[in-house]
C-alpha positions as semicolon CSV with decimal commas, in nm:
position;residue;x (nm);y (nm);z (nm)
1;M;10,080;0,996;15,818
2;S;10,448;1,003;15,896
3;D;10,648;1,322;15,845
4;A;10,838;1,159;15,559
5;F;10,514;1,061;15,386
6;T;10,364;1,405;15,444
7;K;10,672;1,565;15,286
8;L;10,663;1,317;14,996
9;F;10,292;1,384;14,944
10;A;10,350;1,762;14,942
11;Q;10,623;1,715;14,681
12;M;10,390;1,497;14,473
13;L;10,117;1,761;14,492
14;A;10,360;2,031;14,380
15;S;10,480;1,807;14,099
16;S;10,123;1,733;13,990
17;Q;10,040;2,104;13,977
18;E;10,350;2,168;13,766
19;M;10,261;1,872;13,544
20;A;9,910;2,010;13,500
21;R;10,041;2,352;13,395
22;A;10,297;2,210;13,151
23;W;10,106;1,910;13,023
24;N;9,768;2,063;12,959
25;P;9,645;2,419;12,997
26;A;9,295;2,292;13,076
27;L;9,431;2,124;13,390
28;E;9,604;2,432;13,524
29;H;9,369;2,453;13,821
30;F;9,368;2,078;13,892
31;D;9,351;2,018;14,267
32;M;9,488;1,687;14,394
33;R;9,344;1,741;14,744
34;A;9,027;1,566;14,632
35;M;9,229;1,244;14,627
36;E;9,381;1,285;14,974
37;K;9,161;1,012;15,123
38;L;9,282;0,766;14,859
39;V;9,650;0,849;14,867
40;P;9,748;0,659;15,186
41;I;9,650;0,331;15,023
42;M;9,837;0,400;14,698
43;P;10,196;0,284;14,661
44;A;10,453;0,562;14,638
45;D;10,580;0,434;14,305
46;M;10,231;0,473;14,154
47;L;10,218;0,834;14,270
48;E;10,565;0,889;14,125
49;M;10,451;0,735;13,797
50;W;10,141;0,952;13,774
51;F;10,281;1,281;13,895
52;G;10,656;1,247;13,875
53;K;10,871;1,126;13,590
54;T;10,623;0,954;13,359
55;F;10,403;1,248;13,264
56;N;10,669;1,514;13,313
57;R;10,935;1,361;13,095
58;E;11,046;1,497;12,761
59;G;10,947;1,347;12,428
60;L;10,580;1,419;12,363
61;D;10,399;1,748;12,394
62;A;10,062;1,784;12,565
63;K;9,865;1,782;12,241
64;T;10,024;1,457;12,124
65;R;9,971;1,289;12,461
66;L;9,606;1,391;12,458
67;L;9,551;1,272;12,100
68;L;9,700;0,937;12,201
69;T;9,464;0,924;12,498
70;I;9,167;0,995;12,270
71;G;9,284;0,709;12,048
72;A;9,312;0,471;12,342
73;I;8,967;0,556;12,475
74;T;8,823;0,515;12,125
75;V;8,979;0,169;12,084
76;Q;8,820;0,065;12,413
77;G;8,485;0,120;12,247
78;A;8,439;0,478;12,364
79;L;8,275;0,330;12,673
80;A;8,434;0,589;12,899
81;E;8,223;0,874;12,765
82;P;8,290;1,126;13,046
83;Q;8,664;1,065;13,017
84;L;8,654;1,098;12,638
85;R;8,459;1,424;12,663
86;M;8,707;1,562;12,914
87;T;9,007;1,453;12,707
88;I;8,864;1,609;12,391
89;R;8,817;1,938;12,578
90;Q;9,171;1,916;12,714
91;A;9,310;1,840;12,368
92;L;9,136;2,146;12,226
93;A;9,280;2,357;12,509
94;A;9,627;2,213;12,435
95;G;9,604;2,326;12,072
96;A;9,461;2,023;11,891
97;T;9,228;2,106;11,606
98;R;8,890;1,947;11,555
99;N;9,028;1,786;11,241
100;E;9,323;1,634;11,431
101;I;9,086;1,490;11,690
102;A;8,858;1,348;11,419
103;E;9,156;1,200;11,233
104;T;9,280;1,039;11,557
105;I;8,940;0,882;11,614
106;F;8,912;0,774;11,249
107;Q;9,257;0,611;11,264
108;M;9,137;0,394;11,554
109;S;8,860;0,237;11,342
110;M;9,098;-0,034;11,226
111;F;9,186;-0,123;11,587
112;G;8,860;-0,067;11,773
113;G;8,612;-0,117;11,491
114;L;8,362;0,106;11,317
115;P;8,106;0,114;11,601
116;A;8,373;0,240;11,843
117;M;8,483;0,503;11,593
118;Q;8,126;0,613;11,527
119;K;8,050;0,645;11,900
120;A;8,367;0,847;11,961
121;L;8,291;1,077;11,666
122;E;7,939;1,135;11,802
123;I;8,085;1,225;12,140
124;A;8,337;1,459;11,978
125;K;8,061;1,624;11,775
126;S;7,858;1,688;12,091
127;V;8,165;1,835;12,265
128;Y;8,219;2,066;11,967
129;A;7,855;2,176;11,986
130;E;7,893;2,252;12,358
131;E;8,215;2,445;12,289
132;D;8,039;2,647;12,016
133;E;7,759;2,741;12,259
134;E;8,005;2,880;12,516
């Protein structure tokens, strides 16, 4: 890696840590070093989008962003179960209520269909059960 890229990467890591703290309390200890092997093949503008201005900009709070993400995963048929589980946990940590999460999933029934909504609600219910056990 060139010195310029190393410096840019260090800035991106710092920005991602700050984004994690501000965007979602559940991501406070997020460590980007796990992606170091992938980063050299990623364009700089993609890194900037992920960890720079896109997720750090003003306009939506963490809870709203996470509820939107839950909606998007639901519309896709709730096929990304691990990602949906993680996002539900993050939304709870960011202050979303179980009712807000359920309403978000329910709202997506008209876009993703009833089977997608039902699958997402089942996943949410299992996440709630796991949270209750802890």
